[in-house]
Each structure stands twice: as structure tokens, then as C-alpha cells.
FIKEDREN-391286 format. One record per residue: residue number from 1; x, y negated, z negated of N, C-alpha, C in turn; residue in three letters. Coordinates in pm, whole numbers, plus 50000, padded with zeros to 5 digits. Example, Ala and Ser with C-alpha at 12.3 -4.5 7.8 and 13.67 -1.06 7.14 Angstrom:
<nodes>
node i:1&n_xx:51319&n_yy:50569&n_zz:49220&ca_xx:51230&ca_yy:50450&ca_zz:49220&c_xx:51320&c_yy:50330&c_zz:49220&aa:ALA
node i:2&n_xx:51285&n_yy:50225&n_zz:49292&ca_xx:51367&ca_yy:50106&ca_zz:49286&c_xx:51290&c_yy:49997&c_zz:49213&aa:SER
</nodes>
This chain:
<nodes>
node i:1&n_xx:37519&n_yy:40971&n_zz:43201&ca_xx:37584&ca_yy:41059&ca_zz:43106&c_xx:37735&c_yy:41034&c_zz:43109&aa:MET
node i:2&n_xx:37790&n_yy:41021&n_zz:42994&ca_xx:37932&ca_yy:40994&ca_zz:42978&c_xx:38007&c_yy:41127&c_zz:42966&aa:SER
node i:3&n_xx:38136&n_yy:41123&n_zz:42996&ca_xx:38214&ca_yy:41245&ca_zz:42983&c_xx:38266&c_yy:41260&c_zz:42841&aa:SER
node i:4&n_xx:38310&n_yy:41377&n_zz:42811&ca_xx:38366&ca_yy:41408&ca_zz:42679&c_xx:38491&c_yy:41324&c_zz:42653&aa:LEU
node i:5&n_xx:38575&n_yy:41310&n_zz:42753&ca_xx:38699&ca_yy:41233&ca_zz:42734&c_xx:38669&c_yy:41085&c_zz:42707&aa:SER
node i:6&n_xx:38569&n_yy:41029&n_zz:42772&ca_xx:38532&ca_yy:40889&ca_zz:42747&c_xx:38484&c_yy:40871&c_zz:42603&aa:GLU
node i:7&n_xx:38409&n_yy:40967&n_zz:42554&ca_xx:38360&ca_yy:40962&ca_zz:42417&c_xx:38477&c_yy:40971&c_zz:42318&aa:THR
node i:8&n_xx:38573&n_yy:41055&n_zz:42347&ca_xx:38691&ca_yy:41069&ca_zz:42261&c_xx:38772&c_yy:40940&c_zz:42261&aa:ILE
node i:9&n_xx:38786&n_yy:40877&n_zz:42377&ca_xx:38860&ca_yy:40751&ca_zz:42385&c_xx:38795&c_yy:40644&c_zz:42298&aa:ILE
node i:10&n_xx:38664&n_yy:40641&n_zz:42295&ca_xx:38593&ca_yy:40544&ca_zz:42211&c_xx:38617&c_yy:40574&c_zz:42063&aa:VAL
node i:11&n_xx:38625&n_yy:40701&n_zz:42027&ca_xx:38643&ca_yy:40741&ca_zz:41887&c_xx:38784&c_yy:40715&c_zz:41835&aa:GLN
node i:12&n_xx:38884&n_yy:40729&n_zz:41921&ca_xx:39024&ca_yy:40718&ca_zz:41879&c_xx:39065&c_yy:40570&c_zz:41879&aa:ILE
node i:13&n_xx:39129&n_yy:40528&n_zz:41772&ca_xx:39165&ca_yy:40387&ca_zz:41759&c_xx:39282&c_yy:40347&c_zz:41850&aa:SER
node i:14&n_xx:39390&n_yy:40421&n_zz:41847&ca_xx:39504&ca_yy:40390&ca_zz:41934&c_xx:39543&c_yy:40514&c_zz:42013&aa:THR
node i:15&n_xx:39550&n_yy:40495&n_zz:42141&ca_xx:39583&ca_yy:40607&ca_zz:42230&c_xx:39697&c_yy:40562&c_zz:42320&aa:LEU
node i:16&n_xx:39812&n_yy:40628&n_zz:42308&ca_xx:39930&ca_yy:40586&ca_zz:42384&c_xx:39932&c_yy:40640&c_zz:42526&aa:GLU
node i:17&n_xx:39882&n_yy:40761&n_zz:42544&ca_xx:39886&ca_yy:40826&ca_zz:42675&c_xx:39746&c_yy:40865&c_zz:42718&aa:LYS
node i:18&n_xx:39736&n_yy:40915&n_zz:42841&ca_xx:39607&ca_yy:40964&ca_zz:42890&c_xx:39574&c_yy:41098&c_zz:42826&aa:ARG
node i:19&n_xx:39445&n_yy:41129&n_zz:42826&ca_xx:39400&ca_yy:41257&ca_zz:42773&c_xx:39414&c_yy:41366&c_zz:42878&aa:LEU
node i:20&n_xx:39421&n_yy:41488&n_zz:42833&ca_xx:39426&ca_yy:41603&ca_zz:42923&c_xx:39290&c_yy:41618&c_zz:42991&aa:LYS
node i:21&n_xx:39281&n_yy:41712&n_zz:43085&ca_xx:39154&ca_yy:41727&ca_zz:43155&c_xx:39046&c_yy:41786&c_zz:43064&aa:ASN
node i:22&n_xx:38922&n_yy:41776&n_zz:43109&ca_xx:38806&ca_yy:41812&ca_zz:43026&c_xx:38812&c_yy:41957&c_zz:42974&aa:GLU
node i:23&n_xx:38850&n_yy:42049&n_zz:43059&ca_xx:38852&ca_yy:42190&ca_zz:43018&c_xx:38955&c_yy:42216&c_zz:42908&aa:ASN
node i:24&n_xx:39070&n_yy:42159&n_zz:42922&ca_xx:39173&ca_yy:42177&ca_zz:42820&c_xx:39132&c_yy:42107&c_zz:42691&aa:ILE
node i:25&n_xx:39073&n_yy:41987&n_zz:42702&ca_xx:39024&ca_yy:41916&ca_zz:42584&c_xx:38923&c_yy:42001&c_zz:42509&aa:LEU
node i:26&n_xx:38832&n_yy:42060&n_zz:42581&ca_xx:38728&ca_yy:42142&ca_zz:42519&c_xx:38788&c_yy:42260&c_zz:42444&aa:LEU
node i:27&n_xx:38887&n_yy:42325&n_zz:42501&ca_xx:38952&ca_yy:42439&ca_zz:42436&c_xx:39024&c_yy:42396&c_zz:42307&aa:GLU
node i:28&n_xx:39092&n_yy:42283&n_zz:42312&ca_xx:39161&ca_yy:42233&ca_zz:42193&c_xx:39060&c_yy:42198&c_zz:42085&aa:ILE
node i:29&n_xx:38953&n_yy:42131&n_zz:42124&ca_xx:38852&ca_yy:42090&ca_zz:42027&c_xx:38778&c_yy:42208&c_zz:41967&aa:LEU
node i:30&n_xx:38762&n_yy:42314&n_zz:42043&ca_xx:38699&ca_yy:42435&ca_zz:41989&c_xx:38782&c_yy:42494&c_zz:41875&aa:LYS
node i:31&n_xx:38913&n_yy:42483&n_zz:41887&ca_xx:39001&ca_yy:42535&ca_zz:41782&c_xx:39008&c_yy:42443&c_zz:41662&aa:LYS
node i:32&n_xx:39002&n_yy:42313&n_zz:41683&ca_xx:39029&ca_yy:42217&ca_zz:41576&c_xx:38905&c_yy:42164&c_zz:41504&aa:ARG
node i:33&n_xx:38787&n_yy:42172&n_zz:41566&ca_xx:38665&ca_yy:42118&ca_zz:41505&c_xx:38571&c_yy:42231&c_zz:41468&aa:LEU
node i:34&n_xx:38479&n_yy:42201&n_zz:41376&ca_xx:38375&ca_yy:42298&ca_zz:41346&c_xx:38275&c_yy:42299&c_zz:41460&aa:THR
node i:35&n_xx:38190&n_yy:42401&n_zz:41463&ca_xx:38090&ca_yy:42411&ca_zz:41570&c_xx:37996&c_yy:42291&c_zz:41570&aa:LYS
node i:36&n_xx:37955&n_yy:42248&n_zz:41452&ca_xx:37864&ca_yy:42133&ca_zz:41443&c_xx:37932&c_yy:42004&c_zz:41485&aa:LYS
node i:37&n_xx:38059&n_yy:41988&n_zz:41450&ca_xx:38131&ca_yy:41868&ca_zz:41492&c_xx:38147&c_yy:41864&c_zz:41643&aa:GLU
node i:38&n_xx:38176&n_yy:41978&n_zz:41702&ca_xx:38189&ca_yy:41984&ca_zz:41847&c_xx:38055&c_yy:41955&c_zz:41914&aa:LEU
node i:39&n_xx:37949&n_yy:42009&n_zz:41860&ca_xx:37817&ca_yy:41984&ca_zz:41915&c_xx:37780&c_yy:41837&c_zz:41900&aa:LYS
node i:40&n_xx:37815&n_yy:41776&n_zz:41788&ca_xx:37792&ca_yy:41634&ca_zz:41768&c_xx:37867&c_yy:41551&c_zz:41872&aa:LEU
node i:41&n_xx:37990&n_yy:41586&n_zz:41898&ca_xx:38070&ca_yy:41515&ca_zz:41998&c_xx:38006&c_yy:41528&c_zz:42137&aa:LEU
node i:42&n_xx:37957&n_yy:41645&n_zz:42169&ca_xx:37890&ca_yy:41665&ca_zz:42298&c_xx:37762&c_yy:41583&c_zz:42306&aa:LYS
node i:43&n_xx:37686&n_yy:41580&n_zz:42198&ca_xx:37563&ca_yy:41500&ca_zz:42196&c_xx:37595&c_yy:41351&c_zz:42207&aa:LEU
node i:44&n_xx:37702&n_yy:41308&n_zz:42144&ca_xx:37743&ca_yy:41168&ca_zz:42156&c_xx:37783&c_yy:41136&c_zz:42299&aa:GLN
node i:45&n_xx:37846&n_yy:41229&n_zz:42367&ca_xx:37887&ca_yy:41205&ca_zz:42505&c_xx:37766&c_yy:41196&c_zz:42598&aa:SER
node i:46&n_xx:37655&n_yy:41256&n_zz:42557&ca_xx:37532&ca_yy:41247&ca_zz:42635&c_xx:37448&c_yy:41126&c_zz:42594&aa:GLN
node i:47&n_xx:37499&n_yy:41049&n_zz:42500&ca_xx:37432&ca_yy:40929&ca_zz:42449&c_xx:37291&c_yy:40958&c_zz:42397&aa:ARG
node i:48&n_xx:37283&n_yy:41063&n_zz:42316&ca_xx:37157&ca_yy:41101&ca_zz:42255&c_xx:37121&c_yy:41004&c_zz:42142&aa:MET
node i:49&n_xx:36992&n_yy:40990&n_zz:42118&ca_xx:36943&ca_yy:40912&ca_zz:42006&c_xx:36977&c_yy:40984&c_zz:41876&aa:ASP
node i:50&n_xx:36998&n_yy:40908&n_zz:41769&ca_xx:37038&ca_yy:40969&ca_zz:41642&c_xx:36931&c_yy:41061&c_zz:41585&aa:GLU
node i:51&n_xx:36806&n_yy:41029&n_zz:41605&ca_xx:36699&ca_yy:41117&ca_zz:41554&c_xx:36701&c_yy:41251&c_zz:41627&aa:THR
node i:52&n_xx:36731&n_yy:41248&n_zz:41755&ca_xx:36742&ca_yy:41373&ca_zz:41832&c_xx:36865&c_yy:41451&c_zz:41787&aa:ILE
node i:53&n_xx:36973&n_yy:41379&n_zz:41759&ca_xx:37094&ca_yy:41446&ca_zz:41708&c_xx:37065&c_yy:41517&c_zz:41576&aa:MET
node i:54&n_xx:36992&n_yy:41449&n_zz:41489&ca_xx:36957&ca_yy:41509&ca_zz:41359&c_xx:36875&c_yy:41636&c_zz:41379&aa:CYS
node i:55&n_xx:36781&n_yy:41632&n_zz:41471&ca_xx:36698&ca_yy:41750&ca_zz:41499&c_xx:36781&c_yy:41863&c_zz:41558&aa:GLU
node i:56&n_xx:36867&n_yy:41830&n_zz:41654&ca_xx:36950&ca_yy:41930&ca_zz:41720&c_xx:37046&c_yy:41998&c_zz:41622&aa:GLN
node i:57&n_xx:37103&n_yy:41918&n_zz:41534&ca_xx:37203&ca_yy:41970&ca_zz:41440&c_xx:37142&c_yy:42014&c_zz:41307&aa:LEU
node i:58&n_xx:37012&n_yy:41990&n_zz:41292&ca_xx:36940&ca_yy:42025&ca_zz:41168&c_xx:37005&c_yy:41957&c_zz:41047&aa:LYS
node i:59&n_xx:37021&n_yy:41825&n_zz:41059&ca_xx:37084&ca_yy:41745&ca_zz:40955&c_xx:36995&c_yy:41627&c_zz:40915&aa:LEU
node i:60&n_xx:37018&n_yy:41576&n_zz:40795&ca_xx:36954&ca_yy:41451&ca_zz:40756&c_xx:37036&c_yy:41336&c_zz:40813&aa:THR
node i:61&n_xx:36980&n_yy:41218&n_zz:40811&ca_xx:37052&ca_yy:41100&ca_zz:40863&c_xx:37180&c_yy:41073&c_zz:40784&aa:GLN
node i:62&n_xx:37173&n_yy:41089&n_zz:40652&ca_xx:37292&ca_yy:41067&ca_zz:40569&c_xx:37403&c_yy:41165&c_zz:40603&aa:ASP
node i:63&n_xx:37367&n_yy:41291&n_zz:40618&ca_xx:37466&ca_yy:41394&ca_zz:40651&c_xx:37523&c_yy:41372&c_zz:40792&aa:ARG
node i:64&n_xx:37439&n_yy:41324&n_zz:40884&ca_xx:37486&ca_yy:41292&ca_zz:41019&c_xx:37591&c_yy:41181&c_zz:41014&aa:LEU
node i:65&n_xx:37565&n_yy:41079&n_zz:40935&ca_xx:37661&ca_yy:40970&ca_zz:40921&c_xx:37793&c_yy:41018&c_zz:40861&aa:ASP
node i:66&n_xx:37785&n_yy:41107&n_zz:40763&ca_xx:37906&ca_yy:41165&ca_zz:40703&c_xx:37983&c_yy:41246&c_zz:40806&aa:GLU
node i:67&n_xx:37911&n_yy:41322&n_zz:40886&ca_xx:37976&ca_yy:41405&ca_zz:40987&c_xx:38042&c_yy:41318&c_zz:41095&aa:MET
node i:68&n_xx:37980&n_yy:41209&n_zz:41131&ca_xx:38040&ca_yy:41117&ca_zz:41228&c_xx:38171&c_yy:41061&c_zz:41175&aa:LYS
node i:69&n_xx:38172&n_yy:41025&n_zz:41049&ca_xx:38293&ca_yy:40973&ca_zz:40986&c_xx:38403&c_yy:41078&c_zz:40982&aa:THR
node i:70&n_xx:38367&n_yy:41198&n_zz:40945&ca_xx:38464&ca_yy:41308&ca_zz:40941&c_xx:38520&c_yy:41336&c_zz:41080&aa:THR
node i:71&n_xx:38434&n_yy:41337&n_zz:41179&ca_xx:38476&ca_yy:41362&ca_zz:41317&c_xx:38573&c_yy:41255&c_zz:41363&aa:LEU
node i:72&n_xx:38541&n_yy:41131&n_zz:41335&ca_xx:38629&ca_yy:41020&ca_zz:41373&c_xx:38766&c_yy:41033&c_zz:41306&aa:ARG
node i:73&n_xx:38767&n_yy:41071&n_zz:41178&ca_xx:38895&ca_yy:41090&ca_zz:41106&c_xx:38977&c_yy:41202&c_zz:41168&aa:LYS
node i:74&n_xx:38911&n_yy:41312&n_zz:41201&ca_xx:38983&ca_yy:41425&ca_zz:41262&c_xx:39041&c_yy:41386&c_zz:41397&aa:LYS
node i:75&n_xx:38962&n_yy:41315&n_zz:41478&ca_xx:39010&ca_yy:41275&ca_zz:41611&c_xx:39124&c_yy:41174&c_zz:41601&aa:LEU
node i:76&n_xx:39130&n_yy:41098&n_zz:41494&ca_xx:39236&ca_yy:41000&ca_zz:41476&c_xx:39359&c_yy:41056&c_zz:41406&aa:ASN
node i:77&n_xx:39355&n_yy:41180&n_zz:41365&ca_xx:39474&ca_yy:41240&ca_zz:41303&c_xx:39584&c_yy:41254&c_zz:41409&aa:SER
node i:78&n_xx:39704&n_yy:41223&n_zz:41370&ca_xx:39817&ca_yy:41222&ca_zz:41464&c_xx:39839&c_yy:41359&c_zz:41530&aa:GLU
node i:79&n_xx:39827&n_yy:41463&n_zz:41452&ca_xx:39850&ca_yy:41596&ca_zz:41505&c_xx:39752&c_yy:41630&c_zz:41618&aa:LYS
node i:80&n_xx:39626&n_yy:41600&n_zz:41597&ca_xx:39525&ca_yy:41629&ca_zz:41700&c_xx:39541&c_yy:41535&c_zz:41819&aa:LEU
node i:81&n_xx:39573&n_yy:41410&n_zz:41794&ca_xx:39593&ca_yy:41316&ca_zz:41906&c_xx:39705&c_yy:41363&c_zz:41997&aa:LYS
node i:82&n_xx:39813&n_yy:41413&n_zz:41937&ca_xx:39925&ca_yy:41462&ca_zz:42018&c_xx:39884&c_yy:41581&c_zz:42104&aa:GLN
node i:83&n_xx:39798&n_yy:41665&n_zz:42052&ca_xx:39752&ca_yy:41780&ca_zz:42129&c_xx:39663&c_yy:41739&c_zz:42245&aa:GLU
node i:84&n_xx:39585&n_yy:41634&n_zz:42224&ca_xx:39489&ca_yy:41591&ca_zz:42326&c_xx:39551&c_yy:41511&c_zz:42440&aa:LEU
node i:85&n_xx:39666&n_yy:41450&n_zz:42414&ca_xx:39730&ca_yy:41366&ca_zz:42515&c_xx:39826&c_yy:41445&c_zz:42605&aa:MET
node i:86&n_xx:39846&n_yy:41389&n_zz:42723&ca_xx:39940&ca_yy:41451&ca_zz:42818&c_xx:40081&c_yy:41434&c_zz:42772&aa:LEU
</nodes>
């Protein structure tokens, strides 16, 4: 099982500094992401299969792909990146 911060590092294209600790990251993400996006990120950190993710989130495969894209865009926004870094 991978950690949440490792999953975020994979999602973010350029990261200048280290990320804050897991608890602080989780609090920031709770404020900035929707509940489903946060749950998706957690499922990705557990390396779940996409079919299981669809069942857990009650989404179709197309909608899951859209949500992954949206999540990646949000995590790559400069404002959120600054909040996540030390």
C-alpha cells in the first residue's frame, strides 16, 4: 500500500519542495477537493483496480476517467501546490 503523499507526488507534474506530513495534507485536501475526489485519491493510494474504484464511487468508467483528469488538474494548480508544500 502506497501513502497518500506518494500518490500526490505521482499526480503532480513539477514539485519544487517536499510535501507536508500526511495529516496536514489530508486536512488541506478535505477543504480543497470534493468528497468523491478525495475518496478517489485514497483509493488510488491503495492501488485499487479501476472496476473496484467504479463500484466504490458508484461511477461509470467514463465518469471515473473524467474525475481522474479533474483531480490531476486540481492537484497541479499552483495555489493548491503551494499549500501542500513545506
